[in-house]
C-alpha positions as CSV (number, residue, x, y, z in Angstrom):
1,M,-54.2,7.7,78.0
2,E,-52.7,10.9,76.4
3,R,-48.8,9.4,75.1
4,S,-46.1,11.6,76.0
5,E,-43.0,9.7,74.0
6,F,-42.0,12.9,72.5
7,A,-43.2,15.9,75.5
8,G,-41.3,18.3,75.0
9,V,-39.5,17.5,72.0
10,V,-39.6,20.3,69.3
11,A,-39.9,18.5,66.4
12,M,-39.9,20.2,62.7
13,V,-42.0,18.8,60.1
14,T,-41.9,20.2,56.2
15,G,-44.6,20.0,53.7
16,A,-47.1,19.9,56.8
17,G,-50.0,21.6,55.1
18,Q,-51.6,17.6,53.7
19,G,-51.0,14.2,53.1
20,I,-48.0,12.4,55.4
21,G,-46.6,15.9,56.3
22,A,-50.2,16.7,57.9
23,A,-50.5,13.0,59.7
24,V,-47.0,13.2,60.6
25,V,-47.8,16.5,62.3
26,R,-50.9,15.2,64.0
27,A,-48.8,12.1,65.8
28,L,-46.1,14.1,67.0
29,A,-48.4,16.5,68.7
30,A,-50.2,13.5,70.3
31,E,-47.2,11.9,71.4
32,G,-46.4,15.2,73.3
33,A,-44.4,17.2,71.0
34,V,-44.5,21.0,70.2
35,V,-44.4,20.7,66.3
36,A,-43.2,23.2,64.2
37,A,-45.5,22.4,60.9
38,V,-43.3,24.2,57.7
39,D,-45.7,24.5,54.5
40,R,-44.8,27.2,51.7
41,N,-48.9,27.6,51.5
42,A,-50.4,29.2,54.4
43,G,-54.1,28.3,54.0
44,P,-53.6,24.8,54.8
45,L,-51.1,25.0,57.1
46,A,-53.5,27.5,59.4
47,G,-56.0,24.5,59.3
48,I,-53.4,21.8,60.9
49,A,-52.2,24.6,63.0
50,A,-55.6,25.0,64.2
51,E,-56.1,21.4,65.8
52,S,-53.7,21.8,68.4
53,D,-52.5,24.0,70.4
54,A,-48.7,22.2,70.3
55,V,-48.6,22.7,66.6
56,H,-47.0,26.4,65.6
57,P,-46.9,26.7,61.5
58,Y,-44.7,28.1,60.0
59,V,-44.6,29.5,56.1
60,V,-41.0,28.5,54.4
61,D,-40.6,27.5,51.2
62,V,-38.0,25.2,51.3
63,T,-36.3,26.0,47.9
64,D,-35.2,29.3,49.1
65,V,-32.5,28.8,51.7
66,Q,-32.3,32.0,53.2
67,E,-36.0,31.7,54.4
68,V,-34.8,27.9,55.7
69,D,-32.5,29.5,57.8
70,R,-33.8,32.0,59.0
71,A,-37.1,30.2,60.3
72,V,-34.7,27.4,62.0
73,K,-33.5,30.5,64.0
74,L,-37.1,31.7,64.8
75,M,-37.6,28.6,65.8
76,D,-35.2,28.1,68.1
77,S,-35.9,31.4,69.9
78,Q,-39.6,30.7,69.7
79,L,-40.1,27.4,70.5
80,G,-36.1,26.2,71.5
81,P,-34.0,23.5,69.9
82,V,-35.3,21.5,66.8
83,G,-35.2,17.7,68.1
84,V,-36.6,15.7,65.3
85,L,-36.5,17.3,61.8
86,V,-38.9,15.3,59.7
87,N,-38.7,16.3,55.6
88,V,-41.8,15.3,53.5
89,A,-42.5,18.7,51.5
90,G,-42.7,17.4,47.9
91,I,-44.1,17.4,44.3
92,L,-44.8,15.3,42.1
93,R,-44.6,16.5,37.9
94,A,-45.5,13.4,35.9
95,A,-44.2,12.9,32.6
96,P,-41.7,10.7,29.8
97,A,-38.6,11.3,30.7
98,V,-38.1,11.9,26.8
99,E,-41.1,14.7,27.0
100,L,-40.7,15.9,30.6
101,A,-40.2,19.8,31.1
102,D,-36.8,21.3,32.0
103,A,-38.7,23.9,34.3
104,D,-40.3,20.3,35.5
105,W,-36.7,19.0,36.3
106,A,-35.9,21.8,38.3
107,E,-38.7,22.2,40.9
108,T,-38.5,18.5,41.4
109,F,-35.4,18.7,42.2
110,A,-35.7,22.2,44.3
111,V,-38.5,21.2,46.5
112,N,-37.6,17.1,46.3
113,A,-33.5,16.8,47.0
114,T,-32.6,20.4,47.6
115,G,-34.9,21.2,50.3
116,V,-34.2,18.7,52.0
117,F,-30.7,19.7,51.7
118,H,-31.4,22.8,52.9
119,T,-33.6,22.0,56.2
120,S,-31.4,19.2,56.5
121,R,-28.3,21.4,56.9
122,A,-29.8,24.3,58.6
123,V,-31.3,21.5,61.6
124,G,-28.2,19.0,61.2
125,R,-25.4,21.5,62.4
126,R,-27.0,22.6,65.5
127,M,-28.3,19.2,66.0
128,A,-24.4,17.9,66.1
129,G,-23.1,20.7,68.4
130,R,-26.1,19.1,71.1
131,G,-24.6,15.6,70.3
132,R,-28.3,14.1,69.9
133,G,-31.2,14.2,67.1
134,A,-32.8,12.2,64.8
135,I,-33.5,13.5,61.1
136,I,-36.3,11.6,59.3
137,T,-36.8,12.2,54.8
138,V,-40.0,10.9,53.6
139,G,-38.7,9.4,50.2
140,S,-40.0,7.2,48.1
141,N,-39.8,3.8,47.0
142,A,-39.5,4.9,43.4
143,A,-36.1,5.9,44.6
144,G,-34.9,2.5,44.4
145,V,-37.0,0.4,41.6
146,P,-37.9,2.6,38.2
147,R,-41.6,3.8,37.5
148,A,-42.7,5.1,34.1
149,G,-43.4,8.2,33.9
150,M,-42.4,9.8,36.8
151,A,-38.1,10.0,36.2
152,A,-38.2,13.2,37.7
153,Y,-39.9,12.1,41.2
154,A,-37.8,8.5,41.4
155,A,-34.3,10.9,40.8
156,S,-35.1,13.3,43.1
157,K,-36.2,11.2,45.7
158,A,-33.3,8.8,45.1
159,A,-30.8,11.8,45.7
160,A,-33.0,13.1,48.7
161,T,-32.3,9.2,50.3
162,M,-28.4,8.8,49.3
163,F,-28.2,12.1,51.0
164,T,-29.6,11.5,54.0
165,R,-27.6,8.4,54.0
166,C,-24.6,10.3,54.2
167,L,-25.6,12.8,56.2
168,G,-26.2,10.0,58.5
169,L,-22.2,8.7,58.3
170,E,-20.9,11.9,59.0
171,L,-23.3,12.8,62.2
172,A,-23.3,9.5,63.5
173,R,-20.5,10.6,66.0
174,S,-21.9,13.5,66.8
175,G,-25.0,11.4,68.4
176,V,-27.6,12.5,65.1
177,R,-29.3,9.4,63.6
178,C,-30.7,10.3,60.3
179,N,-32.9,7.5,58.5
180,V,-35.6,7.3,55.3
181,V,-39.2,6.3,55.3
182,S,-40.0,5.3,51.9
183,P,-43.2,5.0,51.5
184,G,-45.2,3.4,48.6
185,S,-48.6,4.6,46.9
186,T,-50.4,6.3,49.4
187,D,-54.1,8.1,49.8
188,T,-53.4,11.3,49.3
189,E,-54.0,14.1,47.1
190,M,-50.6,13.9,45.2
191,Q,-52.1,10.1,44.7
192,R,-55.0,11.2,43.7
193,A,-53.8,13.4,41.3
194,L,-52.6,10.9,39.0
195,W,-56.0,8.4,39.3
196,G,-59.1,9.3,36.5
197,E,-62.4,10.2,37.2
198,D,-63.1,6.3,38.3
199,A,-61.0,6.4,41.8
200,E,-62.2,3.2,43.0
201,A,-61.1,1.5,39.8
202,S,-57.8,3.6,39.7
203,E,-57.3,2.4,43.3
204,R,-58.3,-1.5,41.5
205,R,-55.6,-0.8,39.8
206,V,-52.8,0.8,42.0
207,I,-53.6,-2.9,44.1
208,D,-54.0,-5.0,41.5
209,G,-50.6,-4.1,39.3
210,D,-50.0,-2.6,35.9
211,L,-48.5,-5.2,33.6
212,A,-48.1,-2.5,30.6
213,A,-46.4,0.0,33.1
214,W,-44.1,-2.7,34.3
215,R,-45.3,-2.2,38.0
216,V,-46.7,-4.9,40.4
217,G,-49.5,-4.4,42.7
218,I,-49.5,-4.6,46.2
219,P,-49.3,-7.8,47.9
220,L,-51.1,-6.2,51.7
221,G,-54.1,-6.0,49.3
222,R,-54.4,-2.2,50.1
223,I,-53.0,1.4,49.7
224,A,-51.3,2.5,52.5
225,A,-53.2,5.6,55.1
226,P,-51.1,8.7,55.7
227,A,-50.7,7.5,59.0
228,D,-49.1,4.1,58.5
229,V,-46.4,6.3,57.1
230,A,-46.1,9.0,59.8
231,E,-46.1,5.7,62.5
232,A,-42.9,4.3,60.9
233,V,-41.4,7.9,60.9
234,L,-42.5,7.9,64.6
235,F,-40.8,5.0,65.3
236,L,-37.1,5.6,64.1
237,A,-37.2,9.1,65.6
238,S,-38.0,7.9,68.7
239,D,-35.5,6.4,71.1
240,R,-37.0,3.1,70.7
241,A,-34.7,3.2,67.5
242,R,-32.2,4.8,68.8
243,H,-29.6,2.3,67.2
244,I,-30.6,2.6,64.1
245,T,-29.8,4.7,61.6
246,M,-29.1,5.6,57.6
247,H,-31.2,2.9,57.7
248,D,-34.2,2.7,54.6
249,L,-37.8,1.8,55.9
250,Y,-39.8,0.6,52.8
251,V,-43.5,1.2,53.9
252,D,-45.3,0.0,50.6
253,G,-47.3,-3.1,51.2
254,G,-44.6,-5.5,49.6
255,A,-45.0,-3.6,46.1
256,T,-41.4,-3.4,45.1
257,L,-41.2,-7.0,46.6
258,R,-38.0,-5.1,48.5
259,A,-36.1,-5.2,45.1
């Protein structure tokens, strides 16, 4: 039986072209949502949109505030008011903190933090005026636990997480809920880019942990699939979570020991 929990709801998903973003798009479309799929890369976005008539592609760079504002206005006129926003767009520039290039730091924050600000502000002010809505930011467990070689990524995700929680506090009386889903290692292109040529051995190291990098393993013994994260997003976007806001839900198989 086809589910329809989000039937008729317009949902905007950034970073929709691949990985967790694509999984969220598919999950929302399967629930009956009208999905505005946002990505700055037209090719992967077209592929996702071709999977379902419920998915509508919008090529947008979330670091460009004018592009974001124009896109949200266009969605309102073409699809209807956005009732769910899922911020997934993100990049990773791995390097030791003292060797990190200025450009990598700036671009990481531009996408991972400022992009969340641009989309959440544009959509959130409209949700507040209507008296309802849900915003979910996909952060990272690295926002709460230091990671060697990931200073820019971790700091940008921490910024996005606290911004989303502050937004949730400010919009609570307007009936808008704002929450965070923080994945750990997930089987995406971003994750695999960190691995060596032997993907199987690399995956095993992530699961087992790396003492030299001060990193524990994954107690559940598996790397997350993008769909695992998408299911958590759907829950927080749904009326089943109607009394949950400003929450940060870790979906990492216990990897951070919820430190």
